[in-house]
Each structure stands twice: as C-alpha cells, then as structure tokens.
C-alpha positions, 0 to 999 in steps of 0.5 A: 469691648469686653461686652462685644467680645463676649457676645462674639465667643459666645456666638462663635461657640454656639456656631462651632457646636452646631458645626461639630454636631453635624460632622459627627452625625454624618461621620458616624451615622453610617457605622452606627447602622452597620453596628445595629445590623451586625448586633441584631445578626449575631445576637446571641452569637458567642465566640466561646471555643471559636479558636479559629477566631485568633487563626483568622485575625492573625493570618488575614493580617499576616497577609495584608497589613503593610508595615510589619517590616517598616516598624520591625515587628515580628508577627510570628513572635506575636502568633505564639505569644498570644495563641494559647491565650485564645484557645477556648477563651472567653469574650473578655479574653480575647478582648484583651489579647486584641487589645494588647496586639492591637497596641503592639502594632502602634497604628491609629487606623487598625481597631475591631469593633465588637459588639459592645467596645471599639479596640483601638490604639491607645497613642501617648500624647505630650503637653504640647499637643493639648495646646489651643488657642481660642479665637476669643483670646487671640481677639482680645490678646491681639486688641482686634476690635469686634468691629473688625471681627470676620469669622467664617465657618463652613458647617460641612467641614467645620473650619473657621477663619479669622482675619487678624491684624497685619492682613494675616489670616487664621484657619482653624481646621480640626475635623472632617477634612474630606469635606472641604469644599473649593467653591466655598473657599475661594469666594470665602477667602476673597473677603480676608487681607492675607498679603502677608501670610495665612496660618492653617492649624490642623493640630488635632485634625484627625482626617478624613478622607482624601485632602486633595481639595484643599491642597489644590487651593495653594498652587497651580497645575499638575503636581505630584504630591506623594506616593504609594505602594500597594499590596499585591502579594501575601508576603510581607514586601510583596508591593507595588513600585512607587506610584504618583499621586497627582491633583490639578492645582487652581491656585486660589492662593497665589504661590507667593502668599507665606502659608504656616502649618500648625502640626502636632501628633493629633494631626493624623491620617488625610491631615497627615496626608495635607501636610506632605502634600504641602511641605515642599512648596517653596512658600510653605512652612510647617511649625509644631511637632511631628504628625502622627502619621497614619500612611494609608487608606483603610479598610474593613473586614469582617471576623468569624464572629460578626466582629468588624476590624479595619487596617490600612492596605497601602503605604504611602510616602512624600515626595521624598520618598519618606514614609508617611506612616511615621509623620511628617517632621515639621520645617521648625520644631517647637520644643516646649520650655517651663517659659513658654508654659507660663507664659501660655498660662498668663496669656491664653495663647498657646507658644505655636501659634504665637511663633507662627505669628511672629514668623510671618511678621518677620 
C-alpha cells in the first residue's frame, strides 16, 4: 500500500507542477511582453529631476482610489510627509517613497512596476495562514486505499479533487479562479460520491478575475451575489448607488448538499469574491480565518516616466452590505492552539481541514 501511495504522490505532484507552470506562463506572458516594451521604450530615461512624478501619482490616486475614507487614510498628510523627499529625487529615492506609500494604503491591488522591480504591499501572515495538507498525507492518515484514490485536475484552472471516505469530496483550488470551466466540472463531479458534503479549499488562492462560474454551480436561478459602487467623480466619496451583481445558477450541486469552504488571509481578490458569494447560501459553512480582502477590480495606468501602476477603481460589498475590502468573516473561526500545532506536526493534517471534515461527519 505504501508503494502505491508513494507512486500516487509522485504522479500527482508532477501533474500539479505542470499545471502551475502552465498557469504562470498564461498569467504573466502578457505582463512580460508589456514590461519588455516599456523597458525598450523608456531605455535611457531617467527620473532625475522629474519632480512631477510624485505629484502625478498623488493626484491620480486622490481622484480615483476608492478606499481613503473607509480605511481612514488622510491622503493630504501622505502628500505633505513625502513631498519634500521627491524633489530632485533619485530613482532609489522614488522607489523607497512609493513603497512606503503603498504600505500605508494596505491594499494588495495597488502596485508600481519599475523597469527593475515590482513595488507592492507587504502583507503580514500568521502561522495559521501557512497550513496546507497534501493529498498524500490525507490518503495515508485517513486510510484511503490506493485503489479508491480518485483525483482529477483541470489543467486550465489548477484545481484538484480527491474522493474521501464517508461520501465526502475534497477540492483544492489554489490558483487562477477565473479559468473555472462549468462543463468540465459538471462532468468530473458526476464521477464522485459527495452525499455527505464537499470541502472547497481556497486558502492560498490569490484570485484572478471573475469567479461567477464557480459560484453558479451551487444554486438554481438568478441570484444577487454582491453589490458594487463605482467612482463617478474626483471626490473621495463620489460613488454611484449600490449596483447589484447578479448571476444565473445552474444547480450542478444540489442546494441540499453540505458545502464547507476553507479560508485564510491568503484568500484574496476573486477568491474573496467567491467566498462572499457563497457565504449566505443555506447549505454553505465557511471555516478558517477572515479572508485577505481585495474588494474591487483593478486597472492599470502609466506614470510620466513609463512605470506602470495598478489600483482598484470601485467598492464591492456582500449582500448584507459588508465591505469586501476588509475580507469575509468565516462562520466558524479557527483560533490556533498549541495542541493543534502539535497534532499537525505529528499527523501532517492541518487543523482547519480536520475541523471541516469532522463538521461534515457530524
């Protein structure tokens, strides 16, 4: 049995490695081409004496960034604090100033790409945000016979599904949530037994674009899943009214099937949207820690020296009007204890997964 499990683990890891390589090539190929173009176009450009660079960035963000008031950020104070440091500043001076400003915004959707580096928000994670359970550990710990191991991976979206004991399916979805294919999922899920529930693990999923295809599999009919408010003026509070985002469910998974979604602070952007869209379905339970947020689509613009920058351009809310920028609070929040950490070291099974599995069994 151990030889079969070892062979399964090796094959699965090779499949996942191939899946990840394809995902990153697709995701970053376009950005790489743009970066090469900008580097060629701006070759030899210098930002020495470009005193308007800071002013341009500050004014653009002042008029377009949607979360100043929600985050209690005084943008004028930011201006006054860093303005003098950008007069006749060197490239390195600007990099340091922009990095400090990005950190003050506490927003993973704000970034600046120079010719040499990417400036982005340095998120602080805690120990529970690093937990992860591989299929091999699950198979060994729960005594799943190799002949019963049933794994499917959809290469375009890098999700994997494992048939557990007790008619429960475990689905790991760590990357590229917008690539989800409904037709493929519908065919795959028919080969599984999930009468007692489905565990969907979106910890470590940093998002993508729209997650509506995935959420649509879990209900019937047209449903409002969240709201958006779009920027319509230069003032910090110039927004439209709440605009409903509706999607049509196909009901691939019956609404009576228990669904547990695992989250942590690394659940971000489109994955954050997915959790919010699922949270209020009556058969869904969120277990873990509050998601990392990321409550808006983002756009890309260009600074006068050719550097590109990204920022969110709207506000998003769940159906109870809670801001998604702050993350989605789980139904069952896991507080890590020393006992949990010791158990994880001994079994290789992270505590969040164990709680979810036991929850479905009860």
